[in-house]
A tleap script that builds the chain and sets N, CA, C and O, in Angstrom:
source leaprc.protein.ff14SB
mol = sequence {
  NMET PRO ASP SER SER LEU VAL ARG LYS ASP
  PRO LEU ARG SER LEU PHE GLY PHE PRO ARG
  TRP ILE GLU ASP PHE ASP ASP PHE THR SER
  GLN ARG GLY LEU LYS ILE HIE GLU THR ASP
  SER ASP ILE ILE ALA GLU ALA VAL VAL ALA
  GLY VAL SER LYS ASP ASP ILE ASN VAL ASP
  ILE GLU ASP GLY VAL LEU THR ILE LYS ALA
  GLU SER LYS SER GLU SER SER SER TYR GLN
  TYR TYR TYR THR ALA ALA LEU SER GLY GLY
  LYS TRP ASP LYS ALA THR ALA LYS ILE LYS
  ASP GLY VAL VAL ARG VAL THR ILE PRO LYS
  ALA GLU GLU VAL LYS PRO ARG LYS VAL LYS
  VAL GLU THR CGLU
}
set mol.1.N position { -6.174 18.521 2.269 }
set mol.1.CA position { -6.243 17.072 2.289 }
set mol.1.C position { -7.266 16.649 3.342 }
set mol.1.O position { -7.214 17.121 4.478 }
set mol.2.N position { -8.204 15.756 2.974 }
set mol.2.CA position { -9.220 15.344 3.943 }
set mol.2.C position { -8.624 14.507 5.064 }
set mol.2.O position { -7.605 13.839 4.887 }
set mol.3.N position { -9.273 14.554 6.215 }
set mol.3.CA position { -8.840 13.782 7.382 }
set mol.3.C position { -9.164 12.312 7.144 }
set mol.3.O position { -10.333 11.948 7.021 }
set mol.4.N position { -8.137 11.463 7.079 }
set mol.4.CA position { -8.346 10.045 6.789 }
set mol.4.C position { -8.926 9.288 7.971 }
set mol.4.O position { -9.328 8.134 7.820 }
set mol.5.N position { -8.979 9.909 9.145 }
set mol.5.CA position { -9.541 9.221 10.303 }
set mol.5.C position { -11.068 9.289 10.324 }
set mol.5.O position { -11.709 8.595 11.113 }
set mol.6.N position { -11.652 10.123 9.458 }
set mol.6.CA position { -13.104 10.227 9.404 }
set mol.6.C position { -13.673 9.109 8.552 }
set mol.6.O position { -13.129 8.793 7.494 }
set mol.7.N position { -14.748 8.518 9.000 }
set mol.7.CA position { -15.403 7.442 8.274 }
set mol.7.C position { -16.799 7.905 7.905 }
set mol.7.O position { -17.549 8.372 8.762 }
set mol.8.N position { -17.150 7.777 6.638 }
set mol.8.CA position { -18.503 8.150 6.220 }
set mol.8.C position { -19.471 7.048 6.618 }
set mol.8.O position { -19.215 5.863 6.406 }
set mol.9.N position { -20.582 7.464 7.195 }
set mol.9.CA position { -21.627 6.514 7.563 }
set mol.9.C position { -22.947 7.021 7.010 }
set mol.9.O position { -23.219 8.222 7.015 }
set mol.10.N position { -23.745 6.111 6.545 }
set mol.10.CA position { -25.075 6.437 6.056 }
set mol.10.C position { -25.992 6.572 7.267 }
set mol.10.O position { -26.210 5.587 7.973 }
set mol.11.N position { -26.541 7.769 7.533 }
set mol.11.CA position { -27.365 7.951 8.728 }
set mol.11.C position { -28.653 7.126 8.710 }
set mol.11.O position { -29.203 6.839 9.773 }
set mol.12.N position { -29.144 6.740 7.538 }
set mol.12.CA position { -30.365 5.948 7.451 }
set mol.12.C position { -30.104 4.454 7.560 }
set mol.12.O position { -31.030 3.679 7.798 }
set mol.13.N position { -28.838 4.040 7.386 }
set mol.13.CA position { -28.520 2.617 7.400 }
set mol.13.C position { -28.921 1.956 8.711 }
set mol.13.O position { -29.452 0.845 8.706 }
set mol.14.N position { -28.675 2.623 9.828 }
set mol.14.CA position { -28.985 2.017 11.120 }
set mol.14.C position { -30.492 1.885 11.351 }
set mol.14.O position { -30.918 1.079 12.177 }
set mol.15.N position { -31.298 2.661 10.636 }
set mol.15.CA position { -32.744 2.551 10.789 }
set mol.15.C position { -33.304 1.281 10.167 }
set mol.15.O position { -34.327 0.762 10.613 }
set mol.16.N position { -32.625 0.779 9.127 }
set mol.16.CA position { -33.161 -0.350 8.376 }
set mol.16.C position { -32.422 -1.652 8.613 }
set mol.16.O position { -32.828 -2.683 8.078 }
set mol.17.N position { -31.362 -1.643 9.389 }
set mol.17.CA position { -30.582 -2.856 9.618 }
set mol.17.C position { -31.157 -3.705 10.737 }
set mol.17.O position { -31.770 -3.190 11.672 }
set mol.18.N position { -30.951 -5.013 10.632 }
set mol.18.CA position { -31.354 -5.916 11.705 }
set mol.18.C position { -30.397 -7.070 11.740 }
set mol.18.O position { -30.103 -7.604 10.670 }
set mol.19.N position { -29.887 -7.501 12.849 }
set mol.19.CA position { -29.892 -6.773 14.108 }
set mol.19.C position { -28.890 -5.629 14.081 }
set mol.19.O position { -27.898 -5.677 13.353 }
set mol.20.N position { -29.148 -4.632 14.854 }
set mol.20.CA position { -28.373 -3.403 14.780 }
set mol.20.C position { -26.912 -3.579 15.165 }
set mol.20.O position { -26.055 -2.895 14.605 }
set mol.21.N position { -26.592 -4.479 16.109 }
set mol.21.CA position { -25.209 -4.635 16.560 }
set mol.21.C position { -24.293 -5.041 15.419 }
set mol.21.O position { -23.112 -4.692 15.425 }
set mol.22.N position { -24.808 -5.767 14.446 }
set mol.22.CA position { -23.967 -6.180 13.318 }
set mol.22.C position { -23.546 -4.962 12.493 }
set mol.22.O position { -22.431 -4.920 11.973 }
set mol.23.N position { -24.439 -3.968 12.371 }
set mol.23.CA position { -24.154 -2.783 11.557 }
set mol.23.C position { -23.026 -1.926 12.130 }
set mol.23.O position { -22.398 -1.165 11.395 }
set mol.24.N position { -22.765 -2.039 13.421 }
set mol.24.CA position { -21.841 -1.128 14.083 }
set mol.24.C position { -20.381 -1.549 14.040 }
set mol.24.O position { -19.525 -0.783 14.482 }
set mol.25.N position { -20.060 -2.720 13.533 }
set mol.25.CA position { -18.675 -3.170 13.489 }
set mol.25.C position { -17.974 -2.616 12.264 }
set mol.25.O position { -18.394 -2.880 11.138 }
set mol.26.N position { -16.904 -1.847 12.470 }
set mol.26.CA position { -16.139 -1.292 11.362 }
set mol.26.C position { -15.138 -2.286 10.800 }
set mol.26.O position { -14.688 -2.114 9.667 }
set mol.27.N position { -14.769 -3.333 11.559 }
set mol.27.CA position { -13.771 -4.277 11.072 }
set mol.27.C position { -14.387 -5.402 10.244 }
set mol.27.O position { -13.673 -6.301 9.800 }
set mol.28.N position { -15.688 -5.366 10.034 }
set mol.28.CA position { -16.352 -6.338 9.181 }
set mol.28.C position { -16.323 -5.845 7.736 }
set mol.28.O position { -16.259 -4.643 7.483 }
set mol.29.N position { -16.371 -6.775 6.804 }
set mol.29.CA position { -16.473 -6.399 5.406 }
set mol.29.C position { -17.547 -7.240 4.742 }
set mol.29.O position { -17.793 -8.369 5.167 }
set mol.30.N position { -18.174 -6.730 3.740 }
set mol.30.CA position { -19.058 -7.448 2.846 }
set mol.30.C position { -20.354 -6.697 2.633 }
set mol.30.O position { -20.428 -5.490 2.859 }
set mol.31.N position { -21.389 -7.427 2.191 }
set mol.31.CA position { -22.638 -6.817 1.796 }
set mol.31.C position { -23.585 -6.656 2.967 }
set mol.31.O position { -23.382 -7.252 4.025 }
set mol.32.N position { -24.619 -5.851 2.779 }
set mol.32.CA position { -25.605 -5.581 3.817 }
set mol.32.C position { -26.210 -6.890 4.313 }
set mol.32.O position { -26.674 -7.709 3.520 }
set mol.33.N position { -26.201 -7.075 5.614 }
set mol.33.CA position { -26.774 -8.265 6.213 }
set mol.33.C position { -25.806 -9.431 6.340 }
set mol.33.O position { -26.078 -10.387 7.067 }
set mol.34.N position { -24.675 -9.362 5.636 }
set mol.34.CA position { -23.650 -10.404 5.729 }
set mol.34.C position { -22.376 -9.733 6.196 }
set mol.34.O position { -21.880 -8.806 5.555 }
set mol.35.N position { -21.853 -10.197 7.299 }
set mol.35.CA position { -20.636 -9.626 7.870 }
set mol.35.C position { -19.580 -10.709 7.949 }
set mol.35.O position { -19.856 -11.821 8.398 }
set mol.36.N position { -18.374 -10.387 7.516 }
set mol.36.CA position { -17.281 -11.360 7.509 }
set mol.36.C position { -16.089 -10.762 8.240 }
set mol.36.O position { -15.715 -9.614 8.000 }
set mol.37.N position { -15.496 -11.546 9.130 }
set mol.37.CA position { -14.272 -11.118 9.793 }
set mol.37.C position { -13.404 -12.340 10.070 }
set mol.37.O position { -13.834 -13.478 9.881 }
set mol.38.N position { -12.198 -12.092 10.513 }
set mol.38.CA position { -11.243 -13.164 10.757 }
set mol.38.C position { -10.701 -13.094 12.173 }
set mol.38.O position { -10.577 -12.022 12.765 }
set mol.39.N position { -10.383 -14.273 12.697 }
set mol.39.CA position { -9.586 -14.380 13.909 }
set mol.39.C position { -8.257 -14.982 13.473 }
set mol.39.O position { -8.043 -15.195 12.280 }
set mol.40.N position { -7.370 -15.256 14.402 }
set mol.40.CA position { -6.106 -15.892 14.029 }
set mol.40.C position { -6.322 -17.271 13.418 }
set mol.40.O position { -5.525 -17.719 12.593 }
set mol.41.N position { -7.395 -17.944 13.819 }
set mol.41.CA position { -7.584 -19.326 13.363 }
set mol.41.C position { -8.794 -19.568 12.460 }
set mol.41.O position { -8.890 -20.627 11.840 }
set mol.42.N position { -9.727 -18.602 12.372 }
set mol.42.CA position { -10.966 -18.842 11.627 }
set mol.42.C position { -11.370 -17.659 10.757 }
set mol.42.O position { -10.985 -16.517 11.005 }
set mol.43.N position { -12.158 -17.969 9.729 }
set mol.43.CA position { -12.902 -16.981 8.954 }
set mol.43.C position { -14.342 -17.131 9.435 }
set mol.43.O position { -14.867 -18.244 9.469 }
set mol.44.N position { -14.984 -16.030 9.805 }
set mol.44.CA position { -16.332 -16.090 10.361 }
set mol.44.C position { -17.258 -15.219 9.531 }
set mol.44.O position { -16.994 -14.035 9.323 }
set mol.45.N position { -18.351 -15.820 9.058 }
set mol.45.CA position { -19.380 -15.094 8.316 }
set mol.45.C position { -20.666 -15.156 9.122 }
set mol.45.O position { -21.079 -16.230 9.559 }
set mol.46.N position { -21.303 -14.001 9.321 }
set mol.46.CA position { -22.561 -13.928 10.051 }
set mol.46.C position { -23.592 -13.278 9.144 }
set mol.46.O position { -23.365 -12.197 8.602 }
set mol.47.N position { -24.737 -13.953 8.983 }
set mol.47.CA position { -25.781 -13.465 8.085 }
set mol.47.C position { -27.114 -13.383 8.809 }
set mol.47.O position { -27.477 -14.280 9.570 }
set mol.48.N position { -27.839 -12.300 8.564 }
set mol.48.CA position { -29.159 -12.108 9.147 }
set mol.48.C position { -30.142 -13.017 8.421 }
set mol.48.O position { -30.260 -12.976 7.196 }
set mol.49.N position { -30.847 -13.841 9.198 }
set mol.49.CA position { -31.866 -14.744 8.656 }
set mol.49.C position { -33.087 -14.736 9.581 }
set mol.49.O position { -33.656 -15.784 9.884 }
set mol.50.N position { -33.468 -13.565 10.014 }
set mol.50.CA position { -34.544 -13.411 11.000 }
set mol.50.C position { -35.831 -14.081 10.531 }
set mol.50.O position { -36.268 -13.897 9.395 }
set mol.51.N position { -36.425 -14.857 11.426 }
set mol.51.CA position { -37.705 -15.484 11.141 }
set mol.51.C position { -37.637 -16.759 10.325 }
set mol.51.O position { -38.678 -17.308 9.965 }
set mol.52.N position { -36.450 -17.245 10.025 }
set mol.52.CA position { -36.288 -18.459 9.221 }
set mol.52.C position { -35.783 -19.581 10.116 }
set mol.52.O position { -34.837 -19.396 10.881 }
set mol.53.N position { -36.423 -20.756 10.018 }
set mol.53.CA position { -35.985 -21.890 10.832 }
set mol.53.C position { -34.734 -22.512 10.230 }
set mol.53.O position { -34.450 -22.322 9.048 }
set mol.54.N position { -33.989 -23.252 11.038 }
set mol.54.CA position { -32.741 -23.849 10.564 }
set mol.54.C position { -32.965 -24.807 9.400 }
set mol.54.O position { -32.075 -24.988 8.569 }
set mol.55.N position { -34.145 -25.424 9.330 }
set mol.55.CA position { -34.445 -26.350 8.246 }
set mol.55.C position { -34.612 -25.652 6.893 }
set mol.55.O position { -34.533 -26.297 5.848 }
set mol.56.N position { -34.841 -24.345 6.913 }
set mol.56.CA position { -35.032 -23.583 5.677 }
set mol.56.C position { -33.806 -22.746 5.313 }
set mol.56.O position { -33.900 -21.819 4.508 }
set mol.57.N position { -32.654 -23.076 5.907 }
set mol.57.CA position { -31.410 -22.367 5.620 }
set mol.57.C position { -30.440 -23.336 4.960 }
set mol.57.O position { -30.205 -24.431 5.471 }
set mol.58.N position { -29.881 -22.935 3.830 }
set mol.58.CA position { -28.874 -23.735 3.124 }
set mol.58.C position { -27.574 -22.961 3.068 }
set mol.58.O position { -27.543 -21.811 2.629 }
set mol.59.N position { -26.497 -23.597 3.515 }
set mol.59.CA position { -25.161 -23.003 3.458 }
set mol.59.C position { -24.312 -23.891 2.563 }
set mol.59.O position { -24.161 -25.085 2.823 }
set mol.60.N position { -23.756 -23.302 1.506 }
set mol.60.CA position { -22.903 -24.032 0.568 }
set mol.60.C position { -21.584 -23.298 0.405 }
set mol.60.O position { -21.546 -22.068 0.380 }
set mol.61.N position { -20.509 -24.057 0.294 }
set mol.61.CA position { -19.198 -23.487 -0.021 }
set mol.61.C position { -18.618 -24.312 -1.154 }
set mol.61.O position { -18.433 -25.523 -1.033 }
set mol.62.N position { -18.332 -23.631 -2.262 }
set mol.62.CA position { -17.747 -24.309 -3.417 }
set mol.62.C position { -16.647 -23.429 -3.990 }
set mol.62.O position { -16.881 -22.279 -4.361 }
set mol.63.N position { -15.451 -23.984 -4.056 }
set mol.63.CA position { -14.287 -23.251 -4.579 }
set mol.63.C position { -14.112 -21.894 -3.902 }
set mol.63.O position { -13.784 -20.908 -4.562 }
set mol.64.N position { -14.330 -21.840 -2.591 }
set mol.64.CA position { -14.136 -20.610 -1.844 }
set mol.64.C position { -15.271 -19.616 -1.928 }
set mol.64.O position { -15.151 -18.504 -1.412 }
set mol.65.N position { -16.380 -19.986 -2.569 }
set mol.65.CA position { -17.535 -19.088 -2.652 }
set mol.65.C position { -18.587 -19.577 -1.658 }
set mol.65.O position { -19.114 -20.682 -1.783 }
set mol.66.N position { -18.877 -18.737 -0.675 }
set mol.66.CA position { -19.867 -19.038 0.354 }
set mol.66.C position { -21.226 -18.521 -0.104 }
set mol.66.O position { -21.356 -17.361 -0.494 }
set mol.67.N position { -22.224 -19.376 -0.055 }
set mol.67.CA position { -23.583 -18.973 -0.397 }
set mol.67.C position { -24.499 -19.381 0.746 }
set mol.67.O position { -24.494 -20.531 1.183 }
set mol.68.N position { -25.286 -18.420 1.224 }
set mol.68.CA position { -26.261 -18.676 2.274 }
set mol.68.C position { -27.627 -18.298 1.718 }
set mol.68.O position { -27.847 -17.156 1.315 }
set mol.69.N position { -28.544 -19.265 1.700 }
set mol.69.CA position { -29.914 -19.020 1.244 }
set mol.69.C position { -30.852 -19.348 2.391 }
set mol.69.O position { -30.723 -20.391 3.032 }
set mol.70.N position { -31.789 -18.461 2.644 }
set mol.70.CA position { -32.783 -18.685 3.692 }
set mol.70.C position { -34.125 -18.204 3.171 }
set mol.70.O position { -34.236 -17.108 2.622 }
set mol.71.N position { -35.144 -19.035 3.350 }
set mol.71.CA position { -36.462 -18.686 2.825 }
set mol.71.C position { -37.527 -18.970 3.854 }
set mol.71.O position { -37.531 -20.027 4.485 }
set mol.72.N position { -38.432 -18.025 4.023 }
set mol.72.CA position { -39.550 -18.189 4.938 }
set mol.72.C position { -40.843 -18.015 4.150 }
set mol.72.O position { -41.021 -17.030 3.434 }
set mol.73.N position { -41.734 -18.979 4.292 }
set mol.73.CA position { -43.031 -18.904 3.621 }
set mol.73.C position { -44.130 -19.122 4.651 }
set mol.73.O position { -44.045 -20.010 5.499 }
set mol.74.N position { -45.141 -18.309 4.559 }
set mol.74.CA position { -46.335 -18.500 5.380 }
set mol.74.C position { -47.528 -18.113 4.520 }
set mol.74.O position { -47.364 -17.661 3.387 }
set mol.75.N position { -48.713 -18.288 5.054 }
set mol.75.CA position { -49.910 -17.935 4.290 }
set mol.75.C position { -49.975 -16.451 3.978 }
set mol.75.O position { -50.498 -16.054 2.937 }
set mol.76.N position { -49.446 -15.631 4.876 }
set mol.76.CA position { -49.564 -14.185 4.697 }
set mol.76.C position { -48.347 -13.536 4.036 }
set mol.76.O position { -48.459 -12.435 3.497 }
set mol.77.N position { -47.189 -14.196 4.069 }
set mol.77.CA position { -46.004 -13.553 3.477 }
set mol.77.C position { -44.949 -14.581 3.101 }
set mol.77.O position { -44.979 -15.735 3.529 }
set mol.78.N position { -44.020 -14.116 2.286 }
set mol.78.CA position { -42.903 -14.947 1.868 }
set mol.78.C position { -41.712 -14.031 1.626 }
set mol.78.O position { -41.859 -12.965 1.027 }
set mol.79.N position { -40.548 -14.432 2.082 }
set mol.79.CA position { -39.357 -13.640 1.820 }
set mol.79.C position { -38.134 -14.522 1.806 }
set mol.79.O position { -38.143 -15.634 2.333 }
set mol.80.N position { -37.052 -13.998 1.178 }
set mol.80.CA position { -35.807 -14.734 1.052 }
set mol.80.C position { -34.641 -13.866 1.460 }
set mol.80.O position { -34.656 -12.650 1.274 }
set mol.81.N position { -33.627 -14.508 2.020 }
set mol.81.CA position { -32.323 -13.896 2.220 }
set mol.81.C position { -31.372 -14.681 1.318 }
set mol.81.O position { -31.433 -15.910 1.266 }
set mol.82.N position { -30.507 -13.981 0.619 }
set mol.82.CA position { -29.541 -14.651 -0.247 }
set mol.82.C position { -28.237 -13.882 -0.149 }
set mol.82.O position { -28.186 -12.697 -0.477 }
set mol.83.N position { -27.188 -14.545 0.297 }
set mol.83.CA position { -25.889 -13.916 0.454 }
set mol.83.C position { -24.846 -14.754 -0.273 }
set mol.83.O position { -24.934 -15.981 -0.301 }
set mol.84.N position { -23.870 -14.091 -0.854 }
set mol.84.CA position { -22.758 -14.812 -1.458 }
set mol.84.C position { -21.490 -13.982 -1.280 }
set mol.84.O position { -21.525 -12.754 -1.360 }
set mol.85.N position { -20.389 -14.654 -1.043 }
set mol.85.CA position { -19.108 -13.964 -0.862 }
set mol.85.C position { -17.979 -14.898 -1.268 }
set mol.85.O position { -18.021 -16.098 -0.998 }
set mol.86.N position { -16.976 -14.334 -1.917 }
set mol.86.CA position { -15.783 -15.101 -2.278 }
set mol.86.C position { -14.784 -14.983 -1.136 }
set mol.86.O position { -14.472 -13.882 -0.683 }
set mol.87.N position { -14.290 -16.116 -0.680 }
set mol.87.CA position { -13.346 -16.157 0.425 }
set mol.87.C position { -12.116 -16.937 -0.009 }
set mol.87.O position { -12.172 -17.707 -0.969 }
set mol.88.N position { -11.020 -16.744 0.685 }
set mol.88.CA position { -9.822 -17.526 0.370 }
set mol.88.C position { -9.145 -17.956 1.663 }
set mol.88.O position { -9.288 -17.315 2.705 }
set mol.89.N position { -8.399 -19.065 1.570 }
set mol.89.CA position { -7.592 -19.513 2.695 }
set mol.89.C position { -8.287 -20.358 3.730 }
set mol.89.O position { -7.773 -20.519 4.837 }
set mol.90.N position { -9.446 -20.906 3.402 }
set mol.90.CA position { -10.170 -21.703 4.386 }
set mol.90.C position { -10.112 -23.186 4.128 }
set mol.90.O position { -9.857 -23.636 3.010 }
set mol.91.N position { -10.353 -23.941 5.188 }
set mol.91.CA position { -10.534 -25.396 5.076 }
set mol.91.C position { -12.041 -25.606 4.893 }
set mol.91.O position { -12.770 -25.810 5.864 }
set mol.92.N position { -12.491 -25.554 3.654 }
set mol.92.CA position { -13.916 -25.528 3.341 }
set mol.92.C position { -14.647 -26.759 3.872 }
set mol.92.O position { -15.801 -26.659 4.287 }
set mol.93.N position { -13.992 -27.914 3.865 }
set mol.93.CA position { -14.640 -29.146 4.308 }
set mol.93.C position { -14.807 -29.214 5.835 }
set mol.93.O position { -15.461 -30.126 6.342 }
set mol.94.N position { -14.229 -28.273 6.558 }
set mol.94.CA position { -14.317 -28.254 8.025 }
set mol.94.C position { -15.259 -27.161 8.541 }
set mol.94.O position { -15.324 -26.919 9.746 }
set mol.95.N position { -15.982 -26.504 7.640 }
set mol.95.CA position { -16.869 -25.402 8.026 }
set mol.95.C position { -18.038 -25.910 8.868 }
set mol.95.O position { -18.512 -27.032 8.692 }
set mol.96.N position { -18.492 -25.050 9.793 }
set mol.96.CA position { -19.670 -25.342 10.607 }
set mol.96.C position { -20.619 -24.153 10.534 }
set mol.96.O position { -20.189 -23.030 10.274 }
set mol.97.N position { -21.907 -24.395 10.761 }
set mol.97.CA position { -22.898 -23.316 10.751 }
set mol.97.C position { -23.854 -23.507 11.915 }
set mol.97.O position { -24.338 -24.609 12.169 }
set mol.98.N position { -24.120 -22.392 12.630 }
set mol.98.CA position { -25.056 -22.410 13.758 }
set mol.98.C position { -25.939 -21.174 13.666 }
set mol.98.O position { -25.509 -20.124 13.190 }
set mol.99.N position { -27.176 -21.312 14.128 }
set mol.99.CA position { -28.099 -20.177 14.123 }
set mol.99.C position { -28.471 -19.813 15.554 }
set mol.99.O position { -28.714 -20.681 16.392 }
set mol.100.N position { -28.511 -18.502 15.815 }
set mol.100.CA position { -28.902 -18.004 17.132 }
set mol.100.C position { -29.430 -16.591 16.962 }
set mol.100.O position { -28.795 -15.763 16.309 }
set mol.101.N position { -30.581 -16.314 17.541 }
set mol.101.CA position { -31.182 -14.973 17.548 }
set mol.101.C position { -31.287 -14.362 16.149 }
set mol.101.O position { -31.012 -13.176 15.969 }
set mol.102.N position { -31.680 -15.163 15.168 }
set mol.102.CA position { -31.898 -14.634 13.819 }
set mol.102.C position { -30.642 -14.403 13.013 }
set mol.102.O position { -30.690 -13.746 11.973 }
set mol.103.N position { -29.501 -14.934 13.475 }
set mol.103.CA position { -28.235 -14.782 12.762 }
set mol.103.C position { -27.602 -16.160 12.604 }
set mol.103.O position { -27.432 -16.890 13.581 }
set mol.104.N position { -27.253 -16.512 11.358 }
set mol.104.CA position { -26.531 -17.759 11.134 }
set mol.104.C position { -25.041 -17.409 11.098 }
set mol.104.O position { -24.620 -16.473 10.419 }
set mol.105.N position { -24.258 -18.189 11.847 }
set mol.105.CA position { -22.812 -17.955 11.954 }
set mol.105.C position { -22.087 -19.141 11.329 }
set mol.105.O position { -22.206 -20.274 11.795 }
set mol.106.N position { -21.335 -18.864 10.267 }
set mol.106.CA position { -20.548 -19.890 9.591 }
set mol.106.C position { -19.098 -19.685 9.997 }
set mol.106.O position { -18.538 -18.606 9.805 }
set mol.107.N position { -18.489 -20.735 10.565 }
set mol.107.CA position { -17.098 -20.675 10.999 }
set mol.107.C position { -16.288 -21.618 10.123 }
set mol.107.O position { -16.585 -22.809 10.022 }
set mol.108.N position { -15.252 -21.060 9.487 }
set mol.108.CA position { -14.399 -21.819 8.584 }
set mol.108.C position { -12.968 -21.747 9.116 }
set mol.108.O position { -12.384 -20.664 9.158 }
set mol.109.N position { -12.396 -22.879 9.523 }
set mol.109.CA position { -11.008 -22.845 9.994 }
set mol.109.C position { -10.074 -22.397 8.871 }
set mol.109.O position { -10.269 -22.750 7.708 }
set mol.110.N position { -9.068 -21.622 9.232 }
set mol.110.CA position { -8.084 -21.185 8.236 }
set mol.110.C position { -7.123 -22.326 7.914 }
set mol.110.O position { -6.782 -23.140 8.773 }
set mol.111.N position { -6.700 -22.361 6.666 }
set mol.111.CA position { -5.673 -23.312 6.263 }
set mol.111.C position { -4.360 -22.909 6.921 }
set mol.111.O position { -4.124 -21.723 7.149 }
set mol.112.N position { -3.522 -23.860 7.223 }
set mol.112.CA position { -2.259 -23.591 7.917 }
set mol.112.C position { -1.413 -22.531 7.218 }
set mol.112.O position { -0.784 -21.703 7.877 }
set mol.113.N position { -1.397 -22.553 5.895 }
set mol.113.CA position { -0.534 -21.618 5.160 }
set mol.113.C position { -0.977 -20.158 5.250 }
set mol.113.O position { -0.200 -19.266 4.910 }
set mol.114.N position { -2.209 -19.890 5.701 }
set mol.114.CA position { -2.654 -18.504 5.828 }
set mol.114.C position { -2.756 -18.022 7.267 }
set mol.114.O position { -3.045 -16.851 7.511 }
set mol.115.N position { -2.520 -18.918 8.222 }
set mol.115.CA position { -2.553 -18.507 9.621 }
set mol.115.C position { -1.350 -17.620 9.923 }
set mol.115.O position { -0.257 -17.852 9.406 }
set mol.116.N position { -1.552 -16.605 10.762 }
set mol.116.CA position { -0.421 -15.754 11.139 }
set mol.116.C position { 0.648 -16.563 11.869 }
set mol.116.O position { 0.344 -17.473 12.641 }
set mol.117.N position { 1.882 -16.219 11.613 }
set mol.117.CA position { 2.989 -16.904 12.277 }
set mol.117.C position { 3.859 -15.868 12.984 }
set mol.117.O position { 4.108 -14.783 12.460 }
set mol.118.N position { 4.313 -16.225 14.177 }
set mol.118.CA position { 5.243 -15.362 14.892 }
set mol.118.C position { 6.650 -15.765 14.490 }
set mol.118.O position { 6.983 -16.948 14.418 }
set mol.119.N position { 7.458 -14.765 14.233 }
set mol.119.CA position { 8.853 -15.014 13.877 }
set mol.119.C position { 9.700 -14.447 14.987 }
set mol.119.O position { 9.587 -13.270 15.331 }
set mol.120.N position { 10.554 -15.290 15.550 }
set mol.120.CA position { 11.427 -14.859 16.635 }
set mol.120.C position { 12.561 -14.015 16.059 }
set mol.120.O position { 13.202 -14.396 15.079 }
set mol.121.N position { 12.795 -12.876 16.677 }
set mol.121.CA position { 13.865 -11.990 16.253 }
set mol.121.C position { 15.090 -12.295 17.105 }
set mol.121.O position { 15.030 -12.285 18.335 }
set mol.122.N position { 16.175 -12.560 16.446 }
set mol.122.CA position { 17.430 -12.874 17.132 }
set mol.122.C position { 18.498 -11.855 16.786 }
set mol.122.O position { 18.428 -11.191 15.753 }
set mol.123.N position { 19.472 -11.741 17.647 }
set mol.123.CA position { 20.598 -10.859 17.375 }
set mol.123.C position { 21.676 -11.620 16.598 }
set mol.123.O position { 21.775 -12.844 16.678 }
set mol.124.N position { 22.463 -10.879 15.861 }
set mol.124.CA position { 23.546 -11.507 15.098 }
set mol.124.C position { 24.825 -11.488 15.865 }
set mol.124.O position { 25.845 -11.974 15.376 }
savepdb mol mol.pdb
quit
């Protein structure tokens, strides 16, 4: 039986990722360049949009589907980032997006019904 504590990693993945710190988180899920994780109160999506100004980034959430589009055009080159992910349990109308160091961070507050709750244990 294989050791379940071993995690397969692509040795070339770290050579092509940007920024590298995003690639190293094992608790993130989703597609290359888009990382999604949760806190007790929020769903957080971080997407690489290096070289794109905030005016050229569009973040849309419709029926729990997050779409991030970023496009950079210049005389010498043009490129696009396009990310999409299905999410559940968020207050979509309360989402915020900020960009810093080539990464756009979308924070979506969790709906009350999906937030973790502590249950007090009592004796009988």
